[in-house]
Every structure is written in C-alpha cells, then in structure tokens.
N, C-alpha and C positions, 0 to 999 in steps of 0.2 A: 755394689757399691754404697758406702756409708756417707755421714756427714760429721765432719770434724768442725771441731768449734776452739777458737782461741778466745778467751773473755781476758782485757785488762780492765784495772780499776780507773775510772777517772778521777783526774787529782791526787792521786796517791801519795805524792812527796808533800800535799799540804795537809794532808793526816794528821791530827794531832796524837791519835794513840793507833799507831798502825796495828799492834797483836790485838788489840780491841774488834777493830774493823774488820780484820782476818776472822776473828770468831763470829761477827756479827754474819758477815758472808759464808761462811762454813754453815750456820743456823739456817739461814735463807735457804740455800742451795738444798738441804737436807730435807728440809721442811716442803719444797716444793716436790722433790721426789717422794716423800713420804704421800702427798697429797694426790698428785699423778705421776707414777713412775714410767717416765720416757725414754730414760738415757740407759745406753747400753753399758757406758762409762760415765757417770756425772761427774760435774765440773771439781777441777781438783788442780789446787795449787801446785804449779812446777817450778819456777823460779820468778822472784823479784815480785811483780803485782800481776802475774801472768796465772790464768785456770785454761787447763785443756779440758775438752769432753767429748764424746762420741755418740753419735745417734743414728736411728735405723734409718731414717727417710726425714725429708726436710721438712714436712708438716709437723713431725714431732719435735724436732729440734726450734723451731719458729713457738710453737706454744708453750714450751718448756723455759724458752729466754724470755718470752712476754711473761710468764709466771714469777719469774725472779726479779723482772725488773718492778713489777708490780707489789712485790712483796718486801725489796729492798728496805731498810730503815732509813730516817732521814738523813740524808748528807753522805750517801753512798749511792755509786751508781757504775754500771760495766759498760765497756764496750764489747762489740761481739762480732769477731770476723767467722763467717761461716763459709767451709769449703766443702762443694760437692765433687768427690772422687775418691780412690782407694786411698786408704791407711793401711799403714802394716807396721808390728814393731820390728826395731833392731835390736839384738841383744850387745851387750858389750860386757867388760869387766865390772862396768858401774852400773848395770841390770838393763831393762828395756828401755827404748828409746822410742819416742813416737815418730814416724816418718812416712811417705808416701806423698802423692801429688795431692792427697785431699788437703795436707798440713799444707802446704805450699800455697794453696789456694786461697786457704782459712787465714794464712799472715798475707797474702796479697788484700784479702778482703778489710781484714781489720787495719792497715796501712790507708785503705780507701775511706773508713770510716773517719781516722784521723784528718785527713784531707778535707773531707766535707763539712766535717764540724767546724773547722776552722775558716771554712769560707760563707757561703750563702745558708748553710742549714746547720746552724749550730745545733739543734737537738739529735741531730742524728746519730744513733747509738749503732745500729745493726747494719752489715751488709753481708752479701753472697758472692761468692764467685765459683766457678766451675772451673774444674783441672781441664787442662788438654782434651779434645775426644769428645766431649760430650756431643750427643745427638740433637737433631732439631727441637724435638719435643723438650727436653732438659734445657736447653738453652730456652726456649721461651718460657719454660717454669721460671727459671732463675729472673730471667726479665722481669714478668708480672710478680713475682713474689718479692723483688727488689723496691717496686713501684708500691706494694703493699707496705713492707717495712718503714719505707721512707714517711707514708702518711701515719702509720703506727706509732711510729718514734713519736712523731710532733706532737700528737694525741695527747701519750703517756708523758712525755717531758713537761708538758703545761698543766699536769694534775699536780696536787698538794699531794702531800704524804698520806693524809687520810682517805681523799680520792682514790688514791692508787690501792690503799689496802681495803677500803671496800669493795672495790673491781676484783680484786683477789677475791674476796671473799665470796661473791657472786658468780665469778669465774668456776671456784670449785663446789658449787651449791649450796651455799650459806642464805638462809633466808634472811629478810632486810631484818625483821625482828631478833634474830640472831647476831647481827651486825650493829644493830642498835645497842643491844646489850652490851657487847665488846667492846664498842666506843664509847659507851656513857652517855648517848644521845638519845633523842625519840625516833621513832620509824618514818616519819614524815623527813625528818633533816637528814636522815641515807639517802631516802627517795630523792630528795632535792639535789644531795651532792653528787648522786651517781647520775642522775639526768644533767645536771650544768656541765660534769667531767666528760660525759659523750658516752659513757660505759657501755651503753646499751651496744651502742656500734662495732665498739671494741669487742664484747663477747659475740656478736652477731656476725663477725667478720673471722672470729676463732672455730666457730661452726661451720662457716663457709669454706674455710680453709681445708677444715678436715672432714667435709661432705657429711655432717652431723645436723641434726636438729638443734637450734639452739632453746 
C-alpha cells in the first residue's frame, strides 16, 4: 500500500504568468526533494493545473507536502488530496496512466479540500481519504491525521511568506544565524518571526508524526 497525491494550484486561472508559476513550482518541488528525498515519484505536472506524486508512507507524504507549502514563493499555493490505497500503472498507446483505488481516494480527498475551503475552513489545503478496505488501525490513523492537517494548514495559512521560508529553513536544519544572513535581517528578528508564527509547534509536530526527536 502506498500514498497517492493529487495537487492542484490555488487560483490558477488568476495567475498572470502561468509558465513562470509552473517553473517556480517545479523549482520548489525539486528543492524539497533535494533537501528531504521522500517521494517514490515526486509531484509532477499531468494536465491543466494538476500534479501527481506517490509516497511510501503517510508520514513521508505529510512531511514532504508541508515542506512544499512552506517553500512556495509568495502568491502560489497548492491544494493536496492524499489517497491511501493501491496504485498501479495502466499501459496504453499513449504511455502509462495512473490508476487504482489510491488515485480514486486522492481525487475524493481533493474534492473535499475544495468543499471545505469554500465553507468554514478557508485555509484548508490538505485532506486524506482511504480507499475501501482499510483496517481499523489505518482508519484511525487517517482520522487523526486529518485532524492534524486541519490545524497545520490553519497555522501555515496564517504565516507570511518570510515566516514560511524561515520555518522551512529550521525544518531542514539551518541555524537562525544562517537564516538571518539569507533574509538580510538580524538573528533576533529571525527568532521573533519564528516564535510569532508558531514555527516551533509545527516542527515539534513533524517530529512527533515521524517518531523523531525535534
């Protein structure tokens, strides 16, 4: 069992330069994979404003997608539908096509994101759906993970672009001094930005999710 992810670009029709936006997305995804190579198949454009990726395990997908959220440039955002279930390629004269219950679950998940962000939770960016046949343990994991991503998306959605980039830097192990030099600000300013943004809670949450020490 693997994790299928469908991502689409928030507000893609309003982008002034779709080509430049896609290049920025490609660069972001490539940098995330360089910093933490977690994907079996990294997010890759398919058609329109969609990307698809595959991960070995749910914690891998959740960390990688968080890193993408944090590193995106100003004005660009993704929605993520995460499907837990089998995925398989289907060969046709046009090449390999993605198929399987994991992809159907990912499609249902991204439709849920669209519905939720239009109602009471406008900062929702991520949702997880299990394909039919999940055992009770996985159903519980998915339910708890959805509670986690709801709170996580709210926290990330409230961050400024600088706060997101600083949090990304801390997540991949850069010191506050390094981040200060990168942003052209003082180390105390970095510390204040990280504290006000709730970055420490986000990083501790990742460690707890993956059973690591923060």
